[in-house]
C-alpha positions in Angstrom: -32.5 76.8 203.6 -33.9 73.9 205.8 -34.5 70.7 203.9 -38.0 70.5 205.2 -39.0 73.3 202.8 -38.1 71.2 199.7 -41.3 69.1 199.7 -43.3 72.3 200.1 -41.5 73.9 197.1 -42.1 70.7 195.0 -45.8 71.2 195.6 -46.1 75.0 195.4 -43.9 75.7 192.3 -45.9 73.5 189.9 -49.2 74.9 191.2 -47.8 78.4 190.7 -46.6 77.5 187.2 -50.0 76.1 186.2 -51.8 79.2 187.6 -49.4 81.5 185.7 -49.8 79.5 182.5 -53.6 79.8 182.7 -53.5 83.6 183.4 -50.9 84.3 180.6 -52.7 81.9 178.2 -56.0 83.8 178.8 -54.2 87.1 178.2 -52.2 86.3 175.0 -53.5 82.9 173.9 -52.2 79.3 173.9 -49.6 79.4 171.1 -48.0 82.7 172.1 -47.7 81.4 175.6 -46.1 78.2 174.4 -43.8 80.2 172.1 -42.8 82.4 175.1 -41.8 79.3 177.0 -39.7 77.9 174.1 -38.2 81.4 173.5 -37.1 81.7 177.2 -35.4 78.3 177.0 -33.5 79.3 173.9 -32.4 82.7 175.4 -31.5 80.9 178.6 -29.2 78.5 176.8 -27.4 81.4 175.1 -27.0 83.3 178.4 -25.8 80.2 180.1 -23.1 79.6 177.5 -21.9 83.2 177.4 -22.0 84.0 181.1 -20.8 80.5 182.0 -17.7 80.7 179.8 -16.9 84.2 181.2 -17.2 82.9 184.8 -15.0 79.9 184.0 -12.4 82.3 182.6 -12.5 84.4 185.8 -12.2 81.3 187.9 -9.1 80.2 186.0 -7.6 83.6 186.3 -8.1 83.6 190.1 -6.6 80.1 190.4 -3.6 81.1 188.2 -3.1 84.2 190.4 -3.0 81.9 193.5 -6.3 83.2 195.0 -9.4 81.3 196.0 -12.1 82.0 193.4 -14.9 82.0 196.0 -16.9 84.8 194.4 -16.6 83.4 190.9 -17.5 79.9 192.1 -20.7 81.2 193.8 -21.5 83.1 190.6 -20.9 79.9 188.6 -23.3 78.0 190.8 -26.0 80.7 190.4 -25.5 80.9 186.6 -25.9 77.1 186.4 -29.0 77.3 188.5 -30.3 80.1 186.3 -29.7 78.0 183.2 -31.5 75.0 184.7 -34.5 77.2 185.7 -34.7 78.7 182.2 -34.6 75.3 180.6 -37.4 74.0 182.9 -40.7 74.7 181.3 -42.5 77.4 183.2 -42.9 81.2 183.4 -42.2 81.5 187.2 -39.0 79.5 187.0 -38.0 81.5 183.9 -38.4 84.7 185.8 -36.3 83.5 188.7 -33.7 82.2 186.1 -33.5 85.5 184.3 -33.1 87.3 187.7 -30.1 85.1 188.5 -28.4 86.2 185.3 -28.4 89.8 186.5 -25.1 90.5 188.2 -26.7 92.9 190.8 -29.1 90.2 191.9 -26.3 87.6 192.1 -24.3 90.1 194.1 -27.1 90.6 196.6 -27.6 86.9 197.0 -23.8 86.4 197.4 -23.7 89.1 200.1 -26.6 87.4 202.0 -24.8 84.0 201.7 -21.4 85.4 202.7 -22.8 86.5 206.1 -23.4 82.8 206.9 -20.5 81.0 205.1 -16.7 81.3 205.5 -14.5 80.1 202.7 -11.1 78.8 203.8 -8.3 77.9 201.5 -5.8 75.1 201.9 -2.4 77.0 202.1 0.5 76.5 199.8 1.0 75.3 196.3 -0.9 76.1 193.2 -4.5 75.2 192.5 -7.1 74.1 195.0 -5.2 71.4 196.9 -1.7 72.6 196.4 -0.4 69.1 196.6 1.5 69.4 193.3 3.9 72.0 194.7 4.4 70.2 198.0 4.7 66.7 196.6 2.2 64.0 197.1 3.8 62.3 200.1 4.7 65.4 202.2 2.1 67.0 204.5 1.6 70.7 204.4 3.0 72.7 207.4 -0.5 74.0 207.9 -2.0 70.6 208.5 -2.3 69.2 212.0 -3.2 65.5 212.2 -5.1 64.8 215.4 -6.6 61.6 216.7 -10.0 61.5 218.3 -8.5 61.7 221.8 -6.4 64.8 220.9 -9.3 66.8 219.7 -12.1 68.4 221.8 -15.0 70.4 220.3 -15.5 74.0 221.6 -18.8 75.5 220.3 -18.5 79.0 218.9 -21.4 81.2 220.2 -21.1 83.5 217.2 -21.5 80.6 214.7 -24.9 80.4 212.9 -24.8 76.7 213.5 -24.3 77.1 217.2 -26.6 75.0 219.3 -27.5 71.4 220.0 -27.0 68.7 217.3 -30.7 67.6 217.1 -30.3 65.9 213.7 -28.7 62.8 215.3 -25.7 63.1 213.0 -22.1 63.4 213.9 -21.2 66.9 215.1 -19.0 69.0 212.8 -15.5 69.4 214.1 -13.6 72.6 213.7 -10.2 73.8 214.9 -10.0 77.1 216.7 
């Protein structure tokens, strides 16, 4: 998502929330509407706790098995986002938050993300960095230390980030 859309969302989401509050308030009344907002926050906190703990257990299991818990980490991020959306007062954000708690919706989002992102693991050892198994001072055989003169960037035409670096920042360096 381009960062230029964030100011747009900061304007549109509160306007949508106000409009939905007015419509729902006219349909069911002020106090039931406010009760609904509080109820969704309470339900969201319970869902966050139960699904969050389950995801943490799956992450730990994957790490203990020596695998990268990419799927579980993405699920964890979406569950935290769902919890934040449910704790935020509003019916539109509550709807989005509840949808993120549905495993099928998370799976569809994860598949859309996976087409654009590649997760790479640091080889060797146990855990994320693997430095405990190798020793802190010894480099991994998978690590190649290059100076700026030794490295040359070759753009990958199949990469979704292929193109000119218009942002004025430092180009990302990748090894092929």
